[in-house]
N, C-alpha and C positions, 0 to 999 in steps of 0.2 A: 504576518509581514513585521520582520524582526529589523526595529528603531534602532537601536542600541546593542552593543554586545554582549554576550550573554556568560556567564561560566559556569561551571569552575574547566579551564583549561588545566591538561594534566601537568604535575608540577617538573616530571621530567623531558617533557617536548623539550626537543632544540630546533624546530621546524614548527610551522602553522601558515598554513593558506586560507585565507577569506574570501571567496573568490564567487563571483555570479549570485550574491544576495542583497537583499533589501537593507542592509546598514544602513542608517544614515548617518550615524554620531558615535565620536570615541571618548569616551569619560576619561575624566583622571585614573590615571593606576588600571587600564584597559588590562594589563597584560602583569600586575601586581605581583598573581601566584606561579608565573612561567619564568623565571627567573633566568633559566638555563638558555633561551631562545638563543637562536646566533643566526636563524632568515626569519622575515615576516612580510609574506603578502596578503595585501588586502587591496584586490582589482577588482572593477569590475562591478562598483556594487553603486547605490544612491549615496554616496559619504560624503558630505557639506561642512560638517564641524568635526575639528580635533581641539579636544580639551587641550590646555598647555601643558598641562599634567599627566596628556595620554600612554608617554613612553616611559615614566619613568619605572626605576626596580628592572630595567632592559639593560645591565652591563657590559653583556659581552655578545649584542646585537652588530653581525656584521653586512646584514643585507638587509634594506628595506625600500619596500615596491608599495606605492599608495598613488598606481598608477590609471587610467581610466575609469577616472573619478568625478565629481561634481564642487572640488574646491577652489574656490576662489580666493578664500584667504588665508594664513596659516598663520598662530602664535607665533613671535617672534624667538619664543624659547622652547618651543615645542622638542625642538634636538637636542637640546641643551644635554640631559644624560647620557647621550648616545656616541662620546667620545670615540668609542673604538667602530664605530661606524665606517666601511669602508665603500659601500654602493647607496645608492639613495636614489629612487624613482619616483620621479614627478611630475611625468610626462600624462599627454590626453585627459588634464584637468582644465579648470577655468580660470588657473591663477593671474592674478592682474601687475604682483609685483611680488620681488624679492628684495629683501635686506641685507646688508652687513650681517645684523645680528642671528640671523636666522643659520649664520653656517661658523656661528665664531668661535664653536667647542669641536669644529669635526676635521682636525686637523690633518686625520690619517684617513679621509675620504677620498678614495682614487676614482669616482665614476659617479658623473650627478646629470640626470637626463631632464631636462624643462622642456623638451618641445612637443610640441600641441597643446601651448596654454593663448593666454590671452595678454602677456609680457606684453609692452608698449615702450618700454625702456629698459638701459641697465644703470644703476647708481654707482658714479666710482665706488671704487675698489670695495664692489660687492661682494669681490670673491678675493679678495686678500687673504683669508686666512685657512686658504684651502691649498695650504705650500702642497701637500702631497697629490694633487689631483692630476689623472692622464688623461681623463677623456671628459668634454665640455660638452653638450647635445644641447641648445638654445633653437634648432631649427623649429619650422611652423608658427611663430608667433607673429608678434604687429611690432617688431619692434623697426623704429623709424631711424633711429640714430645711436651709435659708440657715443662714448665720453673721452673727448682730446683728452683727458687726461691719462685715460687709461679704466675700461672695465677688469683688464688682465694681467692680474699681477700683485706684485709676486706669483709665479706660478709656474714654478722649475723645471717641473715635473711634468707637465702638459704636453703630451703628444699630439691630441683630438681634437678640432674645434669646429663643429656645425652648426649654420649660419645660415643655411636654405630656407628658402622658401619664408623669408621676413618682409617690410618696407624700407631696406637701408637704401638710401640713394648714392650718400657718399663715405668716405672713406678716410678719416682724415690722417695726416702725415703721423706717426711714429704709434699707432693704438693698438699692436700688437707686439711692443718693446721688449715686454717682458719674458715675452714666450719664446725663450732661448732654446729649446728643443723642443719645439711645435714640428711636426711632420707631416702635418693633414689640417689644411684649411678650405673649407667648402661655404661656399658665397654664392653659391647657384640660385637662381630665380628670385633674386630681389629688384630693385626697381635703380641699381647703380648707374650711376650716367658720369661721376668723377670719381677718380681714385687719384687720391693724391700724391708726388712722389715722394719717396721715403714711405708710403705706408705702410709695404713690408722689412720695414729697415728692424734689422735684429730676427728676422727666423733665420739665421745661416745653416737650421736645419731643416729646414723645410724640402720635402720630397714632393708632394702633389698639392697643387693650387686651380680650383675649383671659382670658374668666373661666368662659367655658362646661366643663358636666360638672362641678360640684364638689356638694361640700354648704353652701354659702351659706344660712343662713336670714335672716342680716339685714343691710344693712351700716352702718356708721357714716356719718351727714348729713356726714360732712368727708372721708372717705376719695379723692374726685378734685378736692379742693382740691390749687391748684398744676398742673394742667395746661389749660391754657388753647388748646392746639391739637390736645388730642384730636375725632375725627371718629369713630370706630366702637369701640362695647365690646360686647362678645356675652357677654348672662348670663345664656343659656337652658339647659335641663337644669341647673337648680340647685333650691332646697327656698327658695325667695323666695317671701312672699306678698303684700310690701308694700317699696316704694320712700320713705327716710326724706325727710320735707322739705328743698328745697337742695342735694337730692343732686348736681343739675346744675347747679347756680345759676353753678359757673366754669369752665364748660363752654359757652361760645355755639354756638347754630347747633343745639343736639336738636332742636327743632321742624323744622328744614330736614331734619336727617337722618332722621327719621320718614318725610319727604315722600318722600323719595328712596329707602328701603332699605325699604316696607313689609313684605317678606316677612322681616326682619330678626326682626320680633317675634312672628314667626306667626301662627297665622287669629285671633288675638282680640288687637286694636290694644292702646294704653294709653290708657286711659279717662282724662277727669277725674270726680276726686273733687268739688270744690268751683270753681263755686258751686254752690248748687242748682238753680241756670238751665239749667249747664251739665253737671250731673252725668252720666255714663253715655256724655258726648259721647268720639268720639275725637280726641286731644289733635290729632291734624292735621289732623283737620275742623273746628277750632276757628275762624273769622272773626279776623284776623290782629287788627284795633278791640278784639277782648275779652279780649284777652292780656293779661295783669297783669304788670309788674314784678315776680319774685322778690323784691326786695330791699323793695320797697313792705309798709307794715301791713296794707293789704289783699288783698296778695296768697295765697290760697292757705291757706287758716285747717286747715284738715285738714293733719294730722301726718303723714299720709305717702298717696302715691299707690296703688291696688291692683293689683295684677299678672292675670295672666291668670289663672283660677282651677284650672287645669291647668298650670302648666308644663311638667313631664315629659309633656305632649303636643307644645310648640312644637322639634317635632327637624328635623335637616335629614337629605339622606341623607348615608348611610355613604358613605366613598369610600376610597380606600390610597392613602398617602401614596408620591410618585414623587421623586425625587431625579436631579437633571440633574451632570452630571459637574464643574463648578464652583459651583454653583447651593445653596439652601439648598432642602429639600422643599418641598414647595408640596401642602400639602393639601386635597381639595376642599370641607371642613369649614371650614376657615378663611377659604377664599377663595369665601366662596356664592354662591351664583348670583343674578344681576343679570341685569333686564333688557338685551337686546346693540343696540349704537349709540346709547345713551339713549334709548330707544323701550320704549313702556309692553309687558309680554309680549302683550298682544293682537296690538298695532302689529306686534311684530316676528315673531309667528307670521305674519301675513300674507306681513309681505319674505320670511321663511324661504320660504311656500308659493309665492310668485313663484317665487323663485331654485330651488326644485325643478321649476315647470311648467317655465321657461327651461332649465335641466340635459336635462329628458326628451324636450325639440325636439330640442334640439341631439344627443341622445345619437341621437336616432331619423334625424335628417337625416346623421349619422357612420355610422350603421347602412346608411343608403340606399346613401350614396358607395361603403363598402366593397363593397358588394352590386353595383352598380354596375358600378366596375372591375374586378372579380373576373369577372364577364359581357364582358366589354371585352376581358381579359384572355383568360379561354377562348377568344374570339372569334378576338381576332389568333394565336392559336398554331394553329386549327382551320385557319383561311384558312393558315395557313404548310403545313400537314401535308397541305393541299390541292394548293398553289400545284405542286409537284413532278408531281403529277400529271395539271392542267392542261396543262402545259407542253408 
């Protein structure tokens, strides 16, 4: 059993991986003789304690992964020497709390993964020093609330924020207001019952919003205001019975989205409620010349648009989360199935069938070629064996 890191590490080493060992502790200056390291992975061990000076003398470290260990606490100054660090992976541990001082010196950090821990709350300003961050993953924790004055910001470069599988029940107004460049916000699989008007204020660059698998009963008509670039919103597996009039008024292109992504609304597509002549008609099937401007007085006098009668039946295949060494998790539930190569499902199936037939034909030809080659080789060997006797 190896309880602590033993050396020496080659002085010219630039990357080091310590995976699937029984290391339980990192002492001070554990890598002092390997000052050229730029990548360090210490994963899937029994690591439960890190000394405050464990990462001293690593001035060029860019990538540090401590994922899949048994860490519960982190010394506040443990990352202080790593001012060039760009990726920090702390996922799948048992971390209970993170402090602003943990990240005070990581102004170059671009990726922070904290998913799969035991975080219950985020302190105000905990990520304020991470001005270069582009990806932040806080999924699969026990976070119950977000600070009303903001845990996120200023973070002008953040593009992706993952908060799925937590215990959030409400989203206060302006909670994401500092994330002006955010493009992906994942809030699925929480306990959300209330989303305050203005909760998404400031997210002018947001492209995708995931709110599925929560406990939402209603949405305010203004909840999506200020999201002019929104292209994809997931609301399935909630308790919504109707959507308020004007909900998508500030998100142009929603009808095109229904045409391009029919599988994302389930077996029962959204239907027209008004006018009476079009009542019950799928929205995506309404002729363009019959669509009314939602801002005009005659447009949709009905207060809401009905959702499918049984939203809980609009299900997607369950899938496991995967994680690449440097990337964010990719969820089969978030990246839902689409037609391949821009074709319909039927066209895709035909193309796949043709490809399969061609592959089978090529495989048959290859097998025949191998058999012929084996026979020819056997014939040559036989002739060689016969040659001395025939001489």
